N, C-alpha and C positions, 0 to 999 in steps of 0.2 A: 579563482574559484573558492567558494566557502568550504569548510570542512565537510558539510553535508553533501555538497556537489561532488567532492572528491570521493567520499565514501560511496555515493551512488555510482560513479563511474567504475569503481572497483567491483562493486556488487553486481551490477547489471551486465557486465561483460565477462564475469567469472564463468569458468567452464565447470559444469556440474560433474562431480566425480563418482557419484553412486550409479548403480544400475538403473534406478528409476527416479526421475526427478519429480514425480508426483505422489510420493508417499510421505506421510508426515514424519516417520522415523528418519528417512533419508534427508529431508530438509532440516530437521532438528540436529542431525549428526554432522552435516556439512555446511549448513547455512546456504549462501548463494553459490558456493563451489570454490574451486581453486582459482586464485587471482591470476589473470593474464595481463601483465603490465603493458604489453604492446597494444592490446585492444582497449585497455583502460585510458590510454592517451587519446583515443578517438572513439568515444562511446556513442556519439550521435545525440542522444538525449540524456539529461540528468534530472533527478528529483532533488530539488533544493529546499532547504528549510533554514530560517534565520532565527534570531533570538526571540522575536515575538511569537513565532510558531511554537518554540519550546516552552515559552511562558504560558501560552494558551493550553498546551498539553498538560503542564503542571497544574493549572487551574482546573482542568478536567479531572485530575486525580485528587481533587479536593485539598490542594496544597494550602490554601488560605494564607499564603505568605506573600501574595502579590496584590497590586491594586485591583479593586473590583472592576475597573475600566477594561481590564484584559478579559475578554470573553473566553470561556472554557471551550475546548473541543474534546470529542471522544478520542481515546487513545488510538483507535483504528484510523482516525483521520489525519494523524501526523504525516506529513508528506515524506514518506519513506519509500525506498524502492521495493519494499516487500509489503504484503498485506496480511495482517493477522487479526482475527476477530475471535474473542474467547467465547462468545455465546450468541448465536443468531437465533432470535425468537421470531420465526416466520420469515422475515426478510430484513436485510440491512444494506444500506448504500454507503459506500465510501467515496471520497473525492481525492483525486491526485492531480498534481500539476507537473508537467514536464517542460523543460527548456531545451531548445535546439542549440547545442554548443558547436555545431559544425559551421563552416563559413559559407555554406550554400543552403538554399531553401530545400526542404524535403517533405515528402508525403509519407507518413507512416500508417500502416494498417495493423490491426491487432489480431492476434490468434490467442484463444484461451483454451486451456485444458481445465475444465470445471472440476472442482472437488466432488467426489462421489457423494451422491445424495443431495446435491444442490444444483440449481440452474444458476448460471452466471451470465449477466448481460452487461456489456461495456457500451457506454454511449459518450461520444460518438465512436464508431468503429474505425474511423480514419481521421488523422490529424495532419494538416498542412501547416508547416511552421517556417517562417523566415529565420535567418540567422539571428540568434539571441532572443527570439520570440518564445513566450511561455503560453501554454494553453492547458486547460483543465479537461479532465474526463471523469466519469463516474463508473463505478462497478457495483452492480446490485446482485447480492447473493440471496437466493430464495430456497429455503429448505423444501425438498420434495420428500425424500424418505431417509435422510441421514439419521443415524442412531444418536440419540441425545448424549452429549458428553464426549463422543468419540471425535478426535481430531481428523480432519480430512484435508488433503493437500491438492494443489493444482499449480498452474502457472499462467502468467500472462506475458506475451511477447509482442512488443512493437517492432515492426521491421519496415525498412525503406528500401530493401534490396542490398544495401551496403552495410547496414548496422542491424544487429539484433539486440534489443534492450529487454532483458528477461527479469521478471519479478516473480519470486515464489509466493505462494498463497497458502495460508493455513486458516481454516475455519472450523468451528464446532457448533453444533446445534444445542439449543436449550429449549425447554418447554415454555418457560415464561421469562420475560424480561422486565426489568424495572430499575429504578435508580438505586444506588448503593446507600444513599442517605437522603432523608427528607427533613428540611428545616422549616419550622413554622413559628410565627409569632402571633399571639392572640391574647385575648383577655378572658378572664373567667366569668361565668355567669350565664 
């Protein structure tokens, strides 16, 4: 397994230690929770990311230190076991990929605790994966009445009856969205 897959196994099988797993303060204070090494050895699904994924992330952060052939991604799209979006203006969709690391095929269904003030839609709501197979899903957050600037938390759990793969969610709403930088080349006249 890659370092990212190992981190994913530790994070998604951790046991939440706070009284509420869906408050921003609890998630910021404890992360994914207390590591459970036994469960981490059999996580069911992992979120993996390789060198090119991290390069694309850096390009998205305006690193300008990598070849232009590496296309940038938004920080929220880095394939991590958690979802964090610093400013949702209206709605935003993130994409995640999971890999079945079990030695049998499994069907996972999703359960979502939506952050307060947002609707959360996961597509598809069920994934059937053969051993070693990777599939993508999207999560769309749409602001309903979230207060601008306030962080709201939730969680997403994929379960096949034997495994629970939990991902914490932190999002905040903003009134307007836009790029952090605009570059333009032109001529005078």
